[in-house]
PDB file of N, CA, C and O in Angstrom:
ATOM      1  N   MET A   1      58.501 -69.947   4.494  1.00  0.00           N
ATOM      2  CA  MET A   1      57.630 -69.993   3.394  1.00  0.00           C
ATOM      3  C   MET A   1      57.880 -71.254   2.651  1.00  0.00           C
ATOM      4  O   MET A   1      59.012 -71.471   2.218  1.00  0.00           O
ATOM      5  N   GLY A   2      56.842 -72.167   2.455  1.00  0.00           N
ATOM      6  CA  GLY A   2      56.976 -73.343   1.856  1.00  0.00           C
ATOM      7  C   GLY A   2      56.723 -73.213   0.319  1.00  0.00           C
ATOM      8  O   GLY A   2      56.477 -72.147  -0.245  1.00  0.00           O
ATOM      9  N   ILE A   3      56.810 -74.359  -0.250  1.00  0.00           N
ATOM     10  CA  ILE A   3      56.446 -74.535  -1.694  1.00  0.00           C
ATOM     11  C   ILE A   3      55.019 -74.184  -2.002  1.00  0.00           C
ATOM     12  O   ILE A   3      54.665 -73.776  -3.108  1.00  0.00           O
ATOM     13  N   GLU A   4      54.201 -74.362  -0.967  1.00  0.00           N
ATOM     14  CA  GLU A   4      52.744 -74.066  -1.249  1.00  0.00           C
ATOM     15  C   GLU A   4      52.610 -72.598  -1.557  1.00  0.00           C
ATOM     16  O   GLU A   4      51.774 -72.251  -2.392  1.00  0.00           O
ATOM     17  N   ALA A   5      53.372 -71.703  -0.947  1.00  0.00           N
ATOM     18  CA  ALA A   5      53.203 -70.229  -1.248  1.00  0.00           C
ATOM     19  C   ALA A   5      53.482 -69.881  -2.704  1.00  0.00           C
ATOM     20  O   ALA A   5      52.794 -69.100  -3.361  1.00  0.00           O
ATOM     21  N   PHE A   6      54.570 -70.539  -3.153  1.00  0.00           N
ATOM     22  CA  PHE A   6      54.892 -70.300  -4.548  1.00  0.00           C
ATOM     23  C   PHE A   6      53.902 -70.844  -5.494  1.00  0.00           C
ATOM     24  O   PHE A   6      53.621 -70.228  -6.522  1.00  0.00           O
ATOM     25  N   ILE A   7      53.342 -72.012  -5.180  1.00  0.00           N
ATOM     26  CA  ILE A   7      52.377 -72.613  -6.080  1.00  0.00           C
ATOM     27  C   ILE A   7      51.143 -71.798  -6.005  1.00  0.00           C
ATOM     28  O   ILE A   7      50.498 -71.623  -7.039  1.00  0.00           O
ATOM     29  N   LEU A   8      50.728 -71.255  -4.827  1.00  0.00           N
ATOM     30  CA  LEU A   8      49.505 -70.543  -4.795  1.00  0.00           C
ATOM     31  C   LEU A   8      49.647 -69.164  -5.543  1.00  0.00           C
ATOM     32  O   LEU A   8      48.708 -68.639  -6.141  1.00  0.00           O
ATOM     33  N   THR A   9      50.861 -68.649  -5.455  1.00  0.00           N
ATOM     34  CA  THR A   9      51.088 -67.250  -6.072  1.00  0.00           C
ATOM     35  C   THR A   9      51.127 -67.602  -7.650  1.00  0.00           C
ATOM     36  O   THR A   9      50.666 -66.775  -8.437  1.00  0.00           O
ATOM     37  N   LEU A  10      51.627 -68.717  -8.086  1.00  0.00           N
ATOM     38  CA  LEU A  10      51.497 -69.017  -9.494  1.00  0.00           C
ATOM     39  C   LEU A  10      50.064 -69.274  -9.907  1.00  0.00           C
ATOM     40  O   LEU A  10      49.648 -68.832 -10.978  1.00  0.00           O
ATOM     41  N   VAL A  11      49.327 -69.949  -9.118  1.00  0.00           N
ATOM     42  CA  VAL A  11      47.724 -70.064  -9.440  1.00  0.00           C
ATOM     43  C   VAL A  11      47.064 -68.708  -9.455  1.00  0.00           C
ATOM     44  O   VAL A  11      46.130 -68.456 -10.218  1.00  0.00           O
ATOM     45  N   ILE A  12      47.533 -67.895  -8.654  1.00  0.00           N
ATOM     46  CA  ILE A  12      46.921 -66.469  -8.789  1.00  0.00           C
ATOM     47  C   ILE A  12      47.396 -65.760  -9.916  1.00  0.00           C
ATOM     48  O   ILE A  12      46.626 -65.026 -10.537  1.00  0.00           O
ATOM     49  N   THR A  13      48.763 -65.919 -10.303  1.00  0.00           N
ATOM     50  CA  THR A  13      49.211 -65.097 -11.362  1.00  0.00           C
ATOM     51  C   THR A  13      48.663 -65.336 -12.686  1.00  0.00           C
ATOM     52  O   THR A  13      48.598 -64.418 -13.503  1.00  0.00           O
ATOM     53  N   ILE A  14      48.225 -66.632 -12.975  1.00  0.00           N
ATOM     54  CA  ILE A  14      47.730 -66.898 -14.364  1.00  0.00           C
ATOM     55  C   ILE A  14      46.392 -66.168 -14.662  1.00  0.00           C
ATOM     56  O   ILE A  14      46.274 -65.526 -15.706  1.00  0.00           O
ATOM     57  N   PRO A  15      45.429 -66.252 -13.800  1.00  0.00           N
ATOM     58  CA  PRO A  15      44.205 -65.497 -14.104  1.00  0.00           C
ATOM     59  C   PRO A  15      44.453 -63.875 -14.038  1.00  0.00           C
ATOM     60  O   PRO A  15      43.857 -63.102 -14.788  1.00  0.00           O
ATOM     61  N   THR A  16      45.366 -63.471 -13.089  1.00  0.00           N
ATOM     62  CA  THR A  16      45.630 -62.082 -13.002  1.00  0.00           C
ATOM     63  C   THR A  16      46.259 -61.498 -14.305  1.00  0.00           C
ATOM     64  O   THR A  16      46.008 -60.371 -14.732  1.00  0.00           O
ATOM     65  N   TYR A  17      47.124 -62.416 -14.900  1.00  0.00           N
ATOM     66  CA  TYR A  17      47.725 -61.947 -16.272  1.00  0.00           C
ATOM     67  C   TYR A  17      46.589 -61.701 -17.280  1.00  0.00           C
ATOM     68  O   TYR A  17      46.535 -60.687 -17.976  1.00  0.00           O
ATOM     69  N   PHE A  18      45.639 -62.748 -17.314  1.00  0.00           N
ATOM     70  CA  PHE A  18      44.678 -62.599 -18.368  1.00  0.00           C
ATOM     71  C   PHE A  18      43.647 -61.386 -18.126  1.00  0.00           C
ATOM     72  O   PHE A  18      43.173 -60.709 -19.039  1.00  0.00           O
ATOM     73  N   LEU A  19      43.382 -61.222 -16.810  1.00  0.00           N
ATOM     74  CA  LEU A  19      42.524 -60.078 -16.499  1.00  0.00           C
ATOM     75  C   LEU A  19      43.164 -58.876 -16.751  1.00  0.00           C
ATOM     76  O   LEU A  19      42.479 -58.017 -17.308  1.00  0.00           O
ATOM     77  N   SER A  20      44.434 -58.579 -16.447  1.00  0.00           N
ATOM     78  CA  SER A  20      45.120 -57.354 -16.778  1.00  0.00           C
ATOM     79  C   SER A  20      45.318 -57.128 -18.399  1.00  0.00           C
ATOM     80  O   SER A  20      45.207 -56.034 -18.953  1.00  0.00           O
ATOM     81  N   LYS A  21      45.587 -58.186 -18.956  1.00  0.00           N
ATOM     82  CA  LYS A  21      45.609 -58.127 -20.518  1.00  0.00           C
ATOM     83  C   LYS A  21      44.297 -57.698 -21.073  1.00  0.00           C
ATOM     84  O   LYS A  21      44.243 -56.864 -21.977  1.00  0.00           O
ATOM     85  N   TRP A  22      43.183 -58.275 -20.530  1.00  0.00           N
ATOM     86  CA  TRP A  22      41.813 -57.938 -20.993  1.00  0.00           C
ATOM     87  C   TRP A  22      41.508 -56.425 -20.648  1.00  0.00           C
ATOM     88  O   TRP A  22      40.999 -55.695 -21.498  1.00  0.00           O
ATOM     89  N   VAL A  23      41.801 -56.011 -19.498  1.00  0.00           N
ATOM     90  CA  VAL A  23      41.511 -54.746 -19.200  1.00  0.00           C
ATOM     91  C   VAL A  23      42.373 -53.701 -19.984  1.00  0.00           C
ATOM     92  O   VAL A  23      41.855 -52.620 -20.266  1.00  0.00           O
ATOM     93  N   LEU A  24      43.557 -53.948 -20.319  1.00  0.00           N
ATOM     94  CA  LEU A  24      44.478 -53.176 -21.133  1.00  0.00           C
ATOM     95  C   LEU A  24      43.884 -53.068 -22.483  1.00  0.00           C
ATOM     96  O   LEU A  24      43.856 -51.976 -23.050  1.00  0.00           O
ATOM     97  N   GLU A  25      43.356 -54.254 -23.090  1.00  0.00           N
ATOM     98  CA  GLU A  25      42.703 -54.265 -24.244  1.00  0.00           C
ATOM     99  C   GLU A  25      41.377 -53.560 -24.387  1.00  0.00           C
ATOM    100  O   GLU A  25      41.089 -52.836 -25.340  1.00  0.00           O
ATOM    101  N   LYS A  26      40.567 -53.841 -23.325  1.00  0.00           N
ATOM    102  CA  LYS A  26      39.133 -53.183 -23.354  1.00  0.00           C
ATOM    103  C   LYS A  26      39.156 -51.738 -23.253  1.00  0.00           C
ATOM    104  O   LYS A  26      38.404 -51.085 -23.976  1.00  0.00           O
ATOM    105  N   PHE A  27      39.870 -51.217 -22.505  1.00  0.00           N
ATOM    106  CA  PHE A  27      39.876 -49.855 -22.178  1.00  0.00           C
ATOM    107  C   PHE A  27      41.022 -49.055 -22.903  1.00  0.00           C
ATOM    108  O   PHE A  27      41.154 -47.854 -22.666  1.00  0.00           O
ATOM    109  N   ASP A  28      41.828 -49.690 -23.759  1.00  0.00           N
ATOM    110  CA  ASP A  28      42.830 -49.103 -24.557  1.00  0.00           C
ATOM    111  C   ASP A  28      43.832 -48.158 -23.718  1.00  0.00           C
ATOM    112  O   ASP A  28      44.117 -47.016 -24.077  1.00  0.00           O
ATOM    113  N   LEU A  29      44.306 -48.749 -22.614  1.00  0.00           N
ATOM    114  CA  LEU A  29      45.207 -48.117 -21.723  1.00  0.00           C
ATOM    115  C   LEU A  29      46.701 -48.105 -22.113  1.00  0.00           C
ATOM    116  O   LEU A  29      47.520 -47.363 -21.572  1.00  0.00           O
ATOM    117  N   ALA A  30      47.009 -49.034 -23.151  1.00  0.00           N
ATOM    118  CA  ALA A  30      48.446 -48.963 -23.545  1.00  0.00           C
ATOM    119  C   ALA A  30      48.568 -49.193 -24.910  1.00  0.00           C
ATOM    120  O   ALA A  30      47.606 -49.710 -25.479  1.00  0.00           O
ATOM    121  N   PRO A  31      49.643 -48.886 -25.597  1.00  0.00           N
ATOM    122  CA  PRO A  31      49.825 -49.135 -27.015  1.00  0.00           C
ATOM    123  C   PRO A  31      49.848 -50.638 -27.324  1.00  0.00           C
ATOM    124  O   PRO A  31      50.199 -51.410 -26.432  1.00  0.00           O
ATOM    125  N   ILE A  32      49.534 -51.052 -28.408  1.00  0.00           N
ATOM    126  CA  ILE A  32      49.370 -52.526 -28.763  1.00  0.00           C
ATOM    127  C   ILE A  32      50.683 -53.212 -28.479  1.00  0.00           C
ATOM    128  O   ILE A  32      50.667 -54.311 -27.926  1.00  0.00           O
ATOM    129  N   HIS A  33      51.827 -52.632 -28.821  1.00  0.00           N
ATOM    130  CA  HIS A  33      53.153 -53.329 -28.741  1.00  0.00           C
ATOM    131  C   HIS A  33      53.522 -53.463 -27.298  1.00  0.00           C
ATOM    132  O   HIS A  33      54.316 -54.339 -26.953  1.00  0.00           O
ATOM    133  N   LYS A  34      52.978 -52.624 -26.426  1.00  0.00           N
ATOM    134  CA  LYS A  34      53.321 -52.733 -24.867  1.00  0.00           C
ATOM    135  C   LYS A  34      52.390 -53.336 -23.992  1.00  0.00           C
ATOM    136  O   LYS A  34      52.563 -53.293 -22.774  1.00  0.00           O
ATOM    137  N   ARG A  35      51.338 -53.941 -24.552  1.00  0.00           N
ATOM    138  CA  ARG A  35      50.272 -54.486 -23.734  1.00  0.00           C
ATOM    139  C   ARG A  35      50.702 -55.719 -23.098  1.00  0.00           C
ATOM    140  O   ARG A  35      50.418 -55.924 -21.918  1.00  0.00           O
ATOM    141  N   LYS A  36      51.397 -56.598 -23.819  1.00  0.00           N
ATOM    142  CA  LYS A  36      51.767 -57.927 -23.217  1.00  0.00           C
ATOM    143  C   LYS A  36      52.862 -57.610 -22.058  1.00  0.00           C
ATOM    144  O   LYS A  36      52.776 -58.228 -20.998  1.00  0.00           O
ATOM    145  N   LYS A  37      53.752 -56.779 -22.227  1.00  0.00           N
ATOM    146  CA  LYS A  37      54.763 -56.415 -21.256  1.00  0.00           C
ATOM    147  C   LYS A  37      54.146 -55.847 -20.055  1.00  0.00           C
ATOM    148  O   LYS A  37      54.543 -56.187 -18.941  1.00  0.00           O
ATOM    149  N   MET A  38      53.185 -54.993 -20.218  1.00  0.00           N
ATOM    150  CA  MET A  38      52.346 -54.391 -19.030  1.00  0.00           C
ATOM    151  C   MET A  38      51.623 -55.358 -18.392  1.00  0.00           C
ATOM    152  O   MET A  38      51.577 -55.324 -17.163  1.00  0.00           O
ATOM    153  N   ALA A  39      51.005 -56.279 -19.042  1.00  0.00           N
ATOM    154  CA  ALA A  39      50.220 -57.275 -18.511  1.00  0.00           C
ATOM    155  C   ALA A  39      51.034 -58.192 -17.548  1.00  0.00           C
ATOM    156  O   ALA A  39      50.656 -58.491 -16.415  1.00  0.00           O
ATOM    157  N   VAL A  40      52.202 -58.604 -18.135  1.00  0.00           N
ATOM    158  CA  VAL A  40      53.116 -59.433 -17.273  1.00  0.00           C
ATOM    159  C   VAL A  40      53.668 -58.718 -16.143  1.00  0.00           C
ATOM    160  O   VAL A  40      53.952 -59.355 -15.129  1.00  0.00           O
ATOM    161  N   PHE A  41      53.870 -57.347 -16.206  1.00  0.00           N
ATOM    162  CA  PHE A  41      54.473 -56.503 -15.041  1.00  0.00           C
ATOM    163  C   PHE A  41      53.310 -56.510 -14.057  1.00  0.00           C
ATOM    164  O   PHE A  41      53.458 -56.844 -12.881  1.00  0.00           O
ATOM    165  N   SER A  42      52.142 -56.128 -14.582  1.00  0.00           N
ATOM    166  CA  SER A  42      51.037 -56.047 -13.484  1.00  0.00           C
ATOM    167  C   SER A  42      50.709 -57.331 -12.764  1.00  0.00           C
ATOM    168  O   SER A  42      50.503 -57.387 -11.551  1.00  0.00           O
ATOM    169  N   ALA A  43      50.677 -58.347 -13.581  1.00  0.00           N
ATOM    170  CA  ALA A  43      50.431 -59.647 -12.887  1.00  0.00           C
ATOM    171  C   ALA A  43      51.583 -59.971 -11.961  1.00  0.00           C
ATOM    172  O   ALA A  43      51.294 -60.515 -10.896  1.00  0.00           O
ATOM    173  N   ALA A  44      52.862 -59.707 -12.229  1.00  0.00           N
ATOM    174  CA  ALA A  44      53.928 -59.979 -11.294  1.00  0.00           C
ATOM    175  C   ALA A  44      53.744 -59.101 -10.048  1.00  0.00           C
ATOM    176  O   ALA A  44      54.098 -59.537  -8.953  1.00  0.00           O
ATOM    177  N   VAL A  45      53.217 -57.913 -10.169  1.00  0.00           N
ATOM    178  CA  VAL A  45      53.172 -57.042  -9.006  1.00  0.00           C
ATOM    179  C   VAL A  45      51.892 -57.454  -8.150  1.00  0.00           C
ATOM    180  O   VAL A  45      51.957 -57.664  -6.939  1.00  0.00           O
ATOM    181  N   LEU A  46      50.702 -57.549  -8.913  1.00  0.00           N
ATOM    182  CA  LEU A  46      49.492 -57.873  -8.211  1.00  0.00           C
ATOM    183  C   LEU A  46      49.349 -59.243  -7.549  1.00  0.00           C
ATOM    184  O   LEU A  46      48.698 -59.376  -6.512  1.00  0.00           O
ATOM    185  N   SER A  47      49.938 -60.215  -8.131  1.00  0.00           N
ATOM    186  CA  SER A  47      49.794 -61.517  -7.629  1.00  0.00           C
ATOM    187  C   SER A  47      50.293 -61.702  -6.113  1.00  0.00           C
ATOM    188  O   SER A  47      49.552 -62.258  -5.302  1.00  0.00           O
ATOM    189  N   PRO A  48      51.472 -61.260  -5.771  1.00  0.00           N
ATOM    190  CA  PRO A  48      51.923 -61.374  -4.402  1.00  0.00           C
ATOM    191  C   PRO A  48      51.021 -60.493  -3.474  1.00  0.00           C
ATOM    192  O   PRO A  48      50.731 -60.882  -2.343  1.00  0.00           O
ATOM    193  N   LEU A  49      50.606 -59.355  -3.954  1.00  0.00           N
ATOM    194  CA  LEU A  49      49.609 -58.551  -3.178  1.00  0.00           C
ATOM    195  C   LEU A  49      48.324 -59.239  -2.888  1.00  0.00           C
ATOM    196  O   LEU A  49      47.839 -59.213  -1.757  1.00  0.00           O
ATOM    197  N   ILE A  50      47.732 -59.884  -3.935  1.00  0.00           N
ATOM    198  CA  ILE A  50      46.489 -60.511  -3.666  1.00  0.00           C
ATOM    199  C   ILE A  50      46.752 -61.748  -2.771  1.00  0.00           C
ATOM    200  O   ILE A  50      45.911 -62.071  -1.932  1.00  0.00           O
ATOM    201  N   PHE A  51      47.934 -62.468  -2.936  1.00  0.00           N
ATOM    202  CA  PHE A  51      48.220 -63.571  -1.998  1.00  0.00           C
ATOM    203  C   PHE A  51      48.315 -63.104  -0.555  1.00  0.00           C
ATOM    204  O   PHE A  51      47.791 -63.765   0.342  1.00  0.00           O
ATOM    205  N   VAL A  52      48.976 -61.972  -0.316  1.00  0.00           N
ATOM    206  CA  VAL A  52      49.029 -61.419   1.027  1.00  0.00           C
ATOM    207  C   VAL A  52      47.689 -61.031   1.568  1.00  0.00           C
ATOM    208  O   VAL A  52      47.360 -61.298   2.724  1.00  0.00           O
ATOM    209  N   ALA A  53      46.942 -60.416   0.745  1.00  0.00           N
ATOM    210  CA  ALA A  53      45.645 -59.932   1.163  1.00  0.00           C
ATOM    211  C   ALA A  53      44.691 -61.149   1.534  1.00  0.00           C
ATOM    212  O   ALA A  53      43.997 -61.132   2.551  1.00  0.00           O
ATOM    213  N   VAL A  54      44.708 -62.186   0.649  1.00  0.00           N
ATOM    214  CA  VAL A  54      43.865 -63.444   1.037  1.00  0.00           C
ATOM    215  C   VAL A  54      44.365 -64.034   2.267  1.00  0.00           C
ATOM    216  O   VAL A  54      43.567 -64.432   3.116  1.00  0.00           O
ATOM    217  N   LEU A  55      45.682 -64.127   2.440  1.00  0.00           N
ATOM    218  CA  LEU A  55      46.274 -64.789   3.568  1.00  0.00           C
ATOM    219  C   LEU A  55      46.011 -64.009   4.870  1.00  0.00           C
ATOM    220  O   LEU A  55      45.813 -64.605   5.928  1.00  0.00           O
ATOM    221  N   SER A  56      46.013 -62.696   4.777  1.00  0.00           N
ATOM    222  CA  SER A  56      45.672 -61.832   5.936  1.00  0.00           C
ATOM    223  C   SER A  56      44.196 -61.940   6.294  1.00  0.00           C
ATOM    224  O   SER A  56      43.835 -61.939   7.471  1.00  0.00           O
ATOM    225  N   LEU A  57      43.370 -62.031   5.307  1.00  0.00           N
ATOM    226  CA  LEU A  57      41.907 -62.135   5.546  1.00  0.00           C
ATOM    227  C   LEU A  57      41.752 -63.525   6.185  1.00  0.00           C
ATOM    228  O   LEU A  57      41.074 -63.603   7.209  1.00  0.00           O
ATOM    229  N   TRP A  58      42.301 -64.594   5.688  1.00  0.00           N
ATOM    230  CA  TRP A  58      42.223 -65.970   6.202  1.00  0.00           C
ATOM    231  C   TRP A  58      42.589 -66.026   7.605  1.00  0.00           C
ATOM    232  O   TRP A  58      41.858 -66.569   8.434  1.00  0.00           O
ATOM    233  N   LEU A  59      43.800 -65.432   7.927  1.00  0.00           N
ATOM    234  CA  LEU A  59      44.267 -65.440   9.279  1.00  0.00           C
ATOM    235  C   LEU A  59      43.439 -64.619  10.298  1.00  0.00           C
ATOM    236  O   LEU A  59      43.345 -64.980  11.471  1.00  0.00           O
ATOM    237  N   THR A  60      42.869 -63.558   9.840  1.00  0.00           N
ATOM    238  CA  THR A  60      41.996 -62.645  10.632  1.00  0.00           C
ATOM    239  C   THR A  60      40.754 -63.410  11.015  1.00  0.00           C
ATOM    240  O   THR A  60      40.375 -63.452  12.185  1.00  0.00           O
ATOM    241  N   PHE A  61      40.142 -63.995  10.062  1.00  0.00           N
ATOM    242  CA  PHE A  61      38.904 -64.744  10.343  1.00  0.00           C
ATOM    243  C   PHE A  61      38.968 -66.071  11.007  1.00  0.00           C
ATOM    244  O   PHE A  61      38.011 -66.489  11.659  1.00  0.00           O
ATOM    245  N   THR A  62      40.057 -66.737  10.863  1.00  0.00           N
ATOM    246  CA  THR A  62      40.288 -68.058  11.567  1.00  0.00           C
ATOM    247  C   THR A  62      40.688 -67.804  13.035  1.00  0.00           C
ATOM    248  O   THR A  62      40.457 -68.675  13.874  1.00  0.00           O
ATOM    249  N   THR A  63      41.244 -66.712  13.355  1.00  0.00           N
ATOM    250  CA  THR A  63      41.695 -66.504  14.691  1.00  0.00           C
ATOM    251  C   THR A  63      40.654 -65.821  15.608  1.00  0.00           C
ATOM    252  O   THR A  63      40.907 -65.611  16.794  1.00  0.00           O
ATOM    253  N   ILE A  64      39.494 -65.481  15.042  1.00  0.00           N
ATOM    254  CA  ILE A  64      38.529 -64.768  15.759  1.00  0.00           C
ATOM    255  C   ILE A  64      37.835 -65.766  16.752  1.00  0.00           C
ATOM    256  O   ILE A  64      36.941 -65.370  17.500  1.00  0.00           O
TER     257      ILE A  64
END
């Protein structure tokens, strides 16, 4: 795994953080003092999963 994977994961993490923060605020899913921590945690968990999903889709469609 090269440096590109880490850079792409970081690029995915930034909008994922803001999206999860917005969802937590919009639907009032967490107390106010825990929203930032939950947004960071969800971004840290979801970003690698999104990266693997995009990579899998890309490999699937390019090898057909």
